[in-house]
N, C-alpha and C positions, 0 to 999 in steps of 0.2 A: 359758638364761642362768644358771639356778641352779647347774648343774654347772660352768660356767666360773668362776663366783664361788667355788665350792668349790676349784677348782684354784688360783685366786689365793691363797686363804687357806692352802692346803697349801704353796704355793711360799713364802709369807711365813714359815710356821712352820718349815720345814726350814732356813732361813738366819737365824733370829733371833739378834740380837747386841746389843752396847751401844756407847755413845758415850763418855761421860766415864768414865775408868778411874783413880780416885785411887790404887789399889793399885799401879799400874805407873808412875805419874808420878814423874819424877826418879830412877828406878832406873837408875844410870849404866852397869850392865853388861848391860842388855837393849836390843836395837835398837828394841823397841816404844815406848820412851820418846821416840824421835825422832818418832814419829807424833803424840805429844801436844805435844811442844815441840821443834821442829827446831833450836833453839839449846841444847838440853840438853848438859850436860857428860857425856862418855862416856869409857870406858877400854878400848875394843877397836879393832882395826885392820881387821877384815873380819867380815862375817857372811853366811851363806846360810841362808835359811829353808827348811824342808821344805815343798814346795808343799801348800797347803790345810791344813797342820797347824802353821804357825808362829804363828798366832793364831786361836783360835776363842773367841768371846765371846758369851754369851747373857745377856740382861737384859730384865726386864719389871717393871712397877710400876703401882700404882694408889693415888692419894691418896683418903682419905675412906671407902673401902670395901674389904673383902676378900671372898674367895670364901666364907669361913665366915659372914659376915654374911647371905648370901643362902641358902646351901645347908646350914646347920647342921642336923645330924640330932638335934634336941633336942625334937621333938614339937610345936613351935610351927607356926602356919600360915604357909606360904611367902608368901602374899599380904601378911600383916601384916609379915613381915620386909622385903619389898620396900618397903612404905609407910614403915617406919622408916628404911630407907636413904635413900629419896627425900626424907624430911623433913630428915635430917641433912646430906646431901651438898649441896654448893653448885655453882654454875656455874663456879667457879674450880678445882674439883677436876678431875683428869685421869687418863687412862690412857695408858701408853706401852709400846711394844715397840721395842727397838733391836737392831741387828745389825752385826757387822763380821767378815767371814771373809777372812783373808789368803790370797790365791791364790799370790802370788810376792813374795819379799822378798830383796834382796841389797844389799850395801854394801861400800865399801872406802875405805881411806885415800888421800887425794890430796895430795901434797906433805907438808910438815912440819906444817901446821896445819889441813888440811881433811879432811872426810869426806863422801863422796857416797853417797847411798842412793836406791834406787828400788824400785818394786814395783807390784803390782795387788791391790786388795782389793774385795770386794763388800759393799755396805752396805744396810741397811734401816732406815727410821725411820718409825714410826707413832705419831702423837700426836693424842689426841682429848680435848677438854674434855667433861665430862658435860653433855648437853643438858637441863638441869633443867626449864625451863619446857615445852618440847615433850613431855618424858617424863611430867611430871605431868599435862598436858592429855590425853595419850593413855591414861594408866593410870587416872586418877581422874575425868576429865571436868571440866566447868566448874561443876558445881552448887554446890560449896563455895567458889568463887572469883569470885563476882559482883563486878564492878567492878575486878578485878585484871588487870593486863596479863600476857600470856604472850609473852615476848620470843623471837623467832626468831634473835636474834644468839647465843643459847646454843648453837646448832648450829655448831660450829667444830672442824674437824679437818684434818689433813694426813697423807699417807702416800706413801712413795716407796721404790722398789728401784732401785739403780743400781750400776754398776761404776766404780771410780776408778783411773785411771792416774796415778802420781805420781813426782816426782823432787825430791830435796831436797839441800841442801848445808849442812853444819855447819862453821863457821869459828871457830878460836880466835884472837881479836884479840890478846890478851896473856895473862899469867898469871892475870888476874882475870876477863876477859870473854870469853864465847863467844856467838855469834849464829848464826841460821840461818833459812832459808826453804824452803818447799816449794811447787812448782807442781803443780796438780791439774787433770786433764782428766776431766770427768764424762761417763759414757755411760748415759743413762736407759733403764731397762727398763719401769718402770711408775710412774705418778704419779697421785695424786688429791688435791684440796684444795678446801676450802670454808671461806673465812674472810670477815670483814667483811660478814656477812649482816645484813639489816635487816628490820624489820616486827614488828608486835604483833597479837595476837588478844585481844579483850576481850568480856565480856558485861555489859551495862548494864541496870539496872532502868528500865523506862519505864511507870510506872503509868497515865499519861494517854494512852498510845499505843495502837496497834492490838493490841499484845500486851504481856505482862508484861515481856519482855526484848527487847533488841536485841543482835545479834551483829555484831561488826565485825572485819574484817581491814584494817589500815591500813599503808601504806608497805612492803608486802611486796617484798623483793628478795633472793632466795636463789639463789646460783650454785654449781654443782659443776663444777669443771674436771677433766678426765681426759686422760691420754696413755698410750698403750700398751694401752688396754682396748677401744676401739671395734672394732679388727680382730678381736679374739676374739669379741666379742658378735655382730658382723655376719656372721661366717663361717658360712654355712649348712651344717648337718650336722656341724659340728666336734665331735669326741668329746673326752672328758676327756683321753685319752692324747695326742691331737693338740694340745690347748691347753697341756698340760704341756710337750710337746716344743717348742712355739713359744716359751714363756716361757724355757725353758732355752737355746734357740738365741740369745736376746738377752743372755745372761749376760756375754759379752765385748764385744759390739758392739751397743749399743742403738740406738734410732731417733732419740733426741734427745740433745743435747750441752750442755755447760756448762764453765765454767772457774772455778777458785778458787785461793786461796793460804793457806798456814799461815805464821805468823811467830812467832819467839820468841827469848829470850835467857836467859842465866844469868850472874849477876855475883857473884863471890866478894868480899864486903866485907872479910872477914878470912879467915885460913886455916880458921877454924872456922865462920864464918857466911856464908851465901849467900842471895841472893834471885833469883827467876826468874819469868817470866810468858810466856804464849803466847796466840795466837788461832788457831783452826782453822776451816777451811771458810768463809773470807770469799769467797763466790762466788755465782754465779747459774746456774740451769738454764733453758735456752731450749726450750720445748715447741712444736714446729712440725709434727711428723708424728704421724699416728695420734691426732689430738686430737679430743675431743668434749666440748662444754660443755652443761650443762643449767641453764636459767635459769627461775625462777618469780617472777612479779612482778605487782603491781597492788594495788588496794584494793577492798573490798566490804563492804556492810552489809545485814542483813536482819532483819526482824521475824518471820520464819518464814513458813510457808505459810498462806494464807487461803482454804481451800477453800469452794466454793459447791456446793449440792446441788439444782440445778433439776430439775424433772420432765422426763424425756427419753422420747421415743418409741423404738421399736425401731430406727429409722434414724439416731439421733443418738448420737455418741460422747461419752464423758465428757471433761471438760477435762483435758488432760495436764499436771497441775500439776508433777509431778516433772521432766518434760522441759523445761518452761518455766523452772523453777528452775535446772536444770543449764545451760541456755543463758545465763541471767543470770550465773551463776558463771563460765562459760567466757569470757564477754565481759569480765568485770572482773578475774579472776585468771587470767593467761595463763601458758603454759609454752612454751618454745621450745628447740630443740636446734640448736646451731651447731658450727662447726669452726674457731673462732678461736684462733690461736696465743696463748700466754700465757707469762709469765716468773715464776719463783719464786726466792726467796732460799734458799740452803742454811741449815740451822739453825746459826747461828754459835755456836761453843763458845769459852770463855775460861777460862784458868787463871792463878792467881797464888799463889806460895808462898814461904815462907822455911824455912831448914833450918840446924840447929846440930849440930855434930859433937863427940863426945867419944871418948876411948880411941884416941889417935893411933897410927898405924902408918905405915911407909914402904914404898911399892912402888917397886922399883928401875926399873921400865920402864913407860912409858905414852907413847903417841904424842903426847899433848898436852903433857905435862910430863916432863922427864928424871927428876926425883925428886918424885913426887906424894905429898903427905901423904894418907893414907886414914884415916878415922875409923871405928872398929868399930861405934860407935853413932851413929845419926843421928836427931834429933828434929825433926819438921817440922809445919807446918800449911799446908793447901792450901784455897784458895777456888776453886770451879769452878762453871760455869753454862752454860746453853744458852738462846739466844733462841728464844721461842715467840710465837705470834700475839697472845696477851694479855699478854706480858711475859716476862722471863727466869725460868727455874727455876734453883735454886741449891743448893749444899751446902757444908759446911765439914768438913774432915777433919783430924784430928790423928793423927800416926803415930810409931811407934818402929820404926826400920829397923836390923836387926842383921846385920852382915857377920861370920859365924862364921869363915870362912876364904875362900880363893880359890875354893872349890867349893860353898859353901853360904851362902845368904842368906835371911832371912825378914823380913817386915814385919807388925806388928800395928797396926790402925787403929781409931779411933772416929770416927764421922761423925754429923752432924746435917743432915738435909735435909728436903724436903717429904714424903717417904715415912715417915720414922721419926726419932725423937730418940735411939734406942738402937741404932744400926747399927754392928756390929762386923765388921771385915774381917781377912782373913789372906792373906798371899802368901808363897810359898816358891819360890825359884829354886835349882836344883842343876845343877852342871856336872861331866861325866865326860870328862876331857881337853878336847876342843873341842865336845863335844855338850852342849847345854843343854836343860833342860826346866823349865817353870815352871807354877804353878797359883795362881790367885787367886780367892777367894770373898768376896763382900761380903754383909753382913746375915746372918751365919752363925747368929744366933739364930733367924731366920725359917725356917731349914732344919729345925728341930725340928718345925715344923708349918706346911707351906707354905700350907695353907688359910687360916691366920690371918695370914700375912705380907703386908705391903703391897708388898714388892719382893723380888726375888731376882736375883743376878748371879753368873755363873761364867765364868772365863776360863782358858784353858790354851793351851800352845803348845810347840813344840820346834824347834830350829835348831842350826846350827853357828856358833860364835863363836870368833874367833881373836884372840890378843894376841901379836903378833910382837914380838921383842926389837928 
């Protein structure tokens, strides 16, 4: 089983990517902006992505702790560093790894006002809150926490790998408003989730009782749902290579399915000022095949073992105290494995922004408008977030977008989010005739020392983009 778990980790690692991408949001000459807002304003008539290379995005982050906090080579005791981190970090801090690899992407103008786009991408999303109470109990024990509850609800995580088939339509209603929608069909490869757990462990002083302390587990109800894992675990004699091949075989057609939508709009209040908003992945996944659920539940209390030491002859066995204790625990704290289907919501993403342009220029041709005013400098602010089990995560990004000419564009951004209050980003898009290549990096200060960075994000891609007269 350990080797199969290593394969899962390896599979997750090679396709890591990200979800919210503020550096590409509202970039009207990149097709990737339609994935974030299907109603975005665009100025191209066709696009064809280079398979597997039109979008590769890697992103990971951690709030409250960095690798340097644990592994600093400063001569201090690693156990003390772990204690310091566990003291400072809270159950609201989290770790995340996100992925989106675009396999296929194409689009073309339809009529005078419409644009149709479709494609396939593979996505990974891993999100885990720091399980503070269980971690402290496991690492430090309960001696210093008499009378304090250790809450099992701190164990809260989700993870999924899936392929997304999508088709979207962008429509220009008039000179001011464009709207759009995107239908998505999800094909699940792997899923694990454990949320809404309950139960506490506590140790209470009992001076008048049979022992100094009483240990209690009350209201325990912890569930871990999985899909796409049981078949790997149960396959007798499966090698690492076979497990890897099995996971790769599900990349295009997984065992479980789902459906979702993206919706968005862009409204030009004046020629210079516009507002827009979108929601992504308003949808569900239905896990019905290759499902395995693990449930731990019950309540239990004990004052410890009370051994007796009677005189025994050679034919008498000692009292099996530990076996009796284990039987009591097993009767009170039970575990069961089932194969019940379950449903999960996709992590809903939302964006809202405004943008102001200066340095007016005129482009003679655009399929949306016969004479489109283009502003060489765009100043904007974007609010974005993702729904998570304990509430949404969010960020605010301010940016300056400079269109140098028809072939070169860059964006500088400053963001504040739950990872950092000094997040600087840079995006550059360059076009050689119809061939486009772009690169975007967020939190570039962190790249100077990744061990001390709370987050890192890198995105790049290449494609053919056409602007017909």
